[in-house]
Every structure is written in structure tokens, then in C-alpha cells.
N, C-alpha and C positions, 0 to 999 in steps of 0.2 A: 388083473393085467392092464397095464397102462395103455391108453389109446394112443394111436398115432397122432401127431401134431402137424397141421398144415399151415405154413406161413406164406405169405405173398409179400415181396418186396417190390416197390415201384421206383422208377427213376424220379428225377427232379420234379417236384410238384409245386407249380406257381400259378394259382388261380387269379392272379392280379388282372383286374379289368375284363375278365371273361364273363359274358353274359350267359349264365347256365339256363336261362329261360329259352335261349335260342340254340343251345347246345344239344344236339342229339347224342345221346349216350347209348352205345350198343348194349341191348339187354343181355347178351351173352357175356360181355365185360362185367356188367353189374352182378350177374349170377356168379361169375367166377370169384369176384371180390367178396361176395357175401358167403361163399362157400368155405372160406378160409377161417382158421381159428384166430388169426391175427393178420392185419395188413399194416405194413410198416413203410415209411417213406421219408425222404428228406423234403422239409417244408422250406422252399427257396425264397420266401418272402415274409416279412412280419405281417401279422394281422392286426392292423391298427387304423384309427382314423387320424392319426398325428399328422401335422404338416411341416414339422421341424426336421428336415432331412439331414443326414450326416454328410459332410464334405470328405473329399478324397475317394469317392466312388465314381465309376464311369457312368453308372445309372443306379437310382434308387428305386427299389420295388416295394410295393405294399399291396396288401389284399384287404378287402372290405370285411369287417367282423360279422360275417353272416354264414350260416352253414348252406352247403349246396349238396347235391346228390352224390358227389364223389367224396368231398371232405368227410362226410358222415360215414363213409366206408372205413375210414382209417381207425386203427387201434392206437397207434403211437407214431410220433414224428421225431426225427433227429432235428435239432435246431442249430446244430454245429455246422455253419456254413458262412460264406462271405456276404450274406444279405440280411441276416436276422437282425443286425444292428443298424440297418439303413436309416431307421428313424429313431436312433439312439437307444439308450437303456430303456427309456419309457416305452418305446414302440415294442421292444422285446418283451418287457414285462406285461404289456397289454396282450401280446400274443400268448404268453404263458397262461394269463388269466382267462382268455377266451377258450383255450383248449381245455383247461380245467373245467370250465362251466359247460363245456360241450361234452365231457366225459371222454376226452382224448388225451392220452398220456404223452410226455415229451421227455427228451434226454439230450445230453450234450451242451446244456446251457445252465448257468447257475449264478448266484449272487456273488461268488468268488470262484477262484480257480479250483479250490478244493471241492466245492459243491458241484461245479460243472463236471468234474471227473468221476462223480458217483454214478453207478449204473441205475437204470430203471429195471426194476425186477418185476416180472409178470409171471404168474403161475397159470399155466394152461394145461388142462388135463393132467393135473397133479405133478407136472414137471416145471421146474423153476428156470426161467429165461432171464439173462441179464444182458441189457442192451447199453452200449456205449456210443456216443457220437463224438467225433474228433475232427479237428481242422487246424489250419495255421493262421486263420483270420479272426480278428476281433476277440482275442482269447482273454478270458478273465485273469485277474490278479488276486492277491491276498485281500485287497479292499475294494475291488471293482467287479461288478458283474460281467459276464461274457461267456464266450464258448470254451469248450475243452480244447486245450492245445494238444497236438500230436506229440509234443515233447513234455508233456506234464508228468512228473514222476509219480504223482498219486494214480495217474491213469494205469500205468503198467502194474503197480502194486494191487490196484483194485481188480484188474483183470486176473492176475495170479490168484488173488484171494477168492474171486467168484469161481474160478475153475477148480480150486481145491475144494470148495464147498459144494461142488457137484452141479453148479449152474451150467446151463448150455449158453456159452458166451458168444454174443454177436456184436461186431464192431461195424459202425457205419462212418467211414472216413470221407471227408470232403477234401479231395486232393487232385494232383496233376494239373494240367493246363487246359483251358477252354479249347475245344475242337481237336484235341489230341486223341487219336484213335488207338494209340499205344501207350501204356504206362511208362512214365519215366524211370530210369534206373533208381532214383531216390524213393519213388512210390513202391516199387517191387521190394526194395530193401525194408521199407516200413511194414509191408505186408508180412514178410518173413518174421519180422520182429514181433508183430502182433500174434502170429501163430505160435511162436516160441513162448510167448507170455502166457498163452492159454486160450486164445480165441478159437472158437470152433467154426466160425463163419464170418467172412469179411464182405461187405457190400458197399462199394464205392459210388461216389457222385462228383459233380462238378464240370467235367468236360462238355456236357450237353450233347454228346454223341456216344453211341455204344462202344465199348471196349471188349476185349476177349475175357474168357474165364480160365483160371488157372487152379490146378491142384497143388497145394503145398502140404506135405505130410498127410496126405488124405483129407485135408480140410479145403473147402472151396473159397477162392477169392474171385469175386465178380468185380472187376475194376470199375466199370461204369455201366448203368443200365440205360443211360440216355435220358431224354426228357419225356417224363410221363404226360405232362401237360404244361404248356407255357403260353403266355400271350403271343399270338402270331406276329403282332406288331412290335415285338421286342426290339428296341433300337440297337443297331449294330450287329444283329445276328441273322438278319434276312431269313427268319424261320419260314415265312410264307412261301419262299421259293426253294427251300432246302428240305428234301426228303429225310436226309440223315438227321436233321434236327427235330423232325416230327415224328420219327419212329423210335421206339424204345422196346423194352421187354419187361414183363413181370417175371420175377424170379421166384418160382415155386419151390419151397423147401419142405419136404416131408420127413419129419423127425420120428424115429423109433422111440416111443414113450418109455421103453424099458432100458434104453441105452442112449448114447450120443451119436449113434449112426444115423445117417440121413441121406436121401437122394434128392436130386434137383431136376427141374424141368423148366423150360422157358416158354413164355407166351408172348409173342410179338404183338405190339400195339402201335396204332398210328392215329394221330390227331390232326384236325384242321381247325379253322376258325369256327366251324359249325358242327363238328362231329368228332367223336373219339370212339374207337372200337378195336377189336381184335383183328389181326391180319388172318387171311385165309388163302387156300390155293396157291397159285404161283407166287404171290407176294410174300407169303409166309415162307416158301421154299427158298426164295432168294434171300430173304432176311437170315433164316437159319444158316445158309450157306456162308454168309458174311461173318456170322458169329464164329463159325467153325474156322474160317480163315484167319480172323483176328486172334483166336485162341491158339491156332497152330503155331504162330509166330512166337508165343510165349514158351514154347517147348524147348527152346535153345537160348541161353542167355545172350550169346553174341548176336544172334539174329534180332532178338527183341531190342537190344541196345542200339543196333544199327537202324532198325525200323523207326525207333523213337527219334533219333538224331537226324534222320532224313526229314522229319517234320520241323526241325528247328527253324528254318527260314519262315515258314507259315506262322509258327507260334510267336517268334520274335516280332513279326509284322502286326500280329494281333495286339500284343502287349504295348508295342510302340504307338499304335493307333489309339488304345484306350488312354495311354499317358498323355498323348497330344490332346485328346478331347478334355481330359481333366484339367490340364494346364490352361487350355483355352477358356474354359468355363469358370475355373476356381483359382488359377494362378500357380506360380511355382511353389508356393508354400505348401499347397495340397499334395504336390509331388514329393516334396521333402519329408512330409509326415509319413509317407508310404515306404521310405528307404529302409526302415528297420525290419520290413518283411522279406527283404532280399535274401535268398539262400544260395548256397554253393551250386545247386542244381540250376537256378536262374542264371548264374554266371556262365555255367557250361553251355546252356542253350544259346546264350548271346554269342559266345566264342564260336560255337559250331555254325551258327547262322552266318557270322562274318566270314568264316573260312570258306563256306559253301558259295557265298556271294563273290568272293575274291578268286574263285577257280575259273 
């Protein structure tokens, strides 16, 4: 009889500039991480000593190539995000090499679009798991390394094939907008498309704040788990004074080894410049209540759409501020290079922001 499989998923993980010798790590958190059969997260910065940063970014992140007590708890990372190429292809390749040498797997990145769309397959307790990482930023091409695009045709073919082969399929998308507490209509549409293709579980990242959890055809979509750990001094995010950017949750997924049925549980976490640990007592109750509230919004398509577009002015100001910073530091050419990333959802956010401003 196959054993149950316990997986833990974390929010955005960025150890850039964090002194782990001064960081107090809650022993209960460490014990929880080590109790899992697999710990999976989104690595939000390249691990490199490179100094040649990429233009067109609001800020370039990088982490030192050294193991710390948290990194070594991870089984695998998705590299499909908007920062993995902050120090170019070389920085991303150095990240992959560091993870390989540390015995940590990765997915969502490859030397071509085709390779980036391939799943990471892990066999745990005799069950095959297939992991895919996707995003819209710095995607690979036929001849250039990069992330796996959320529009990559090979991606959906590979998800369908993995599902037909009996794999438990898990997708980690890097999507939505920074600080959006509700998923955009385009994000929810993509979630449905992934589930239809054969995904059993979808765990999102990028907004840096927690989002709700939705069930689609009895499959779980956790739109964003928040920041598991991030440098408190991260420019432009004011993490030091923002509780919502310092709180996240671990998503525990318990999979029946004899089938694809599973249950979920959440473990709220909070970090500061000197500490990271599990929430308890009243703080945990407040956090759980907020997740329930954010999740309830998703029970109705109309209310979810309205809640998202109510955020449009805030999201537009954030994007405008980032673009202004890039223009000031790097000039208009850097802005022009980003125009190919604009999508219909971005235009709709801009229009909604202007409409609300003119009322």
C-alpha cells in the first residue's frame, strides 16, 4: 500500500542580503519543513557572484552562492519568475549549477523554450510528481535560454502528457500584479486552462501579498502564498513597515499515495529582519480569517472581477512608479524594450484606473 505524501509549498523565497547568522529561525518552522517529503518554492533571485546586471528592471536581485539553514530545507525551486535573469543568462546558469551542486532540483527554466517547458519529475513514496514553472517574463526562445512562458504550446502538451501518464501534476505560475490581493480575470482564466489541461494543483507567486484559495473541478488553486522571506530593505516595497508583505503561509498538501486525491492545510508564517517563524494564537486566527475572506471573494465571478478592478488605481500607480524609476536610471530605451510584455489585461487595468480617477 502506497504511503501518503506530504508536500510543503512556500511563498516567494529571496535570501538576498540576509545575514542568517543573525536570523533566528523558529525551531517549530524548521521541524515542519523537515517533516515534509518535499519542500517546493519560487526562488525569487539568481544565486550568483556576477556584477553585470540586466537593464529594464526596477531592481536587480541576487543572492550569495552559499547554503543557509532555510535553503537547505528545499527539495526544488521554480526558476520561472521576473528576477531569475537579473544578472543575465550567466547568472541564471550559475544559479542552476549552484542548485545542482547542492542537491536541490529546479524547473521552469532551460536553455531553450522547449527545454524550459519540460517538467521536473520526482518520485516520492513510489508516486511520480511532475512540476512545471511558468511566467510571462524573460521567456526562452528556440535559441535562447530563459523561463517557460505561460503561452508555451509545449507546456500544455507536456501537462496533458504527464497527466495521461499518471503523474500528479503541479504547476507554479509567476503571475498577476505586485500587491494585488485578488487575482486578475486573466489569471483566473489561465488557472482554469491549466486545470483543464491536467494540472492537479496550482500554486502561484509574484504579488508579494497573500491571495485567496479556489477549488476548480475539485483541484486547488492557491493564487499567491505571499513572501516566505525577503530582504526587509527591498527598495520600493517598504517591507519593514508592512505586515502583509512579511506574512505568508506554507501550503501543506497531503496526497493519497494510491490515488490523486489530496487535502490541504495552511501554516501562517511571519518574518522580520532578525526572525522567521510560525504564527500562533490571535495572530494566526486573524491571518486565517483574512485567507477565508480573500477566498470567499472568488466564489462569485462577478464579485471577484469587481474586487480586482477596485485595485486598478493602486496597481497602476505601482507600475507607473516602477517605469518612472527605470526611465530615470536607464533612459527611455529601457522602457521601450519592455513594451513587448504589455498584455490586454494591462491595458484594461490602465483604463479602469483612469475611469476611477475621473469619477
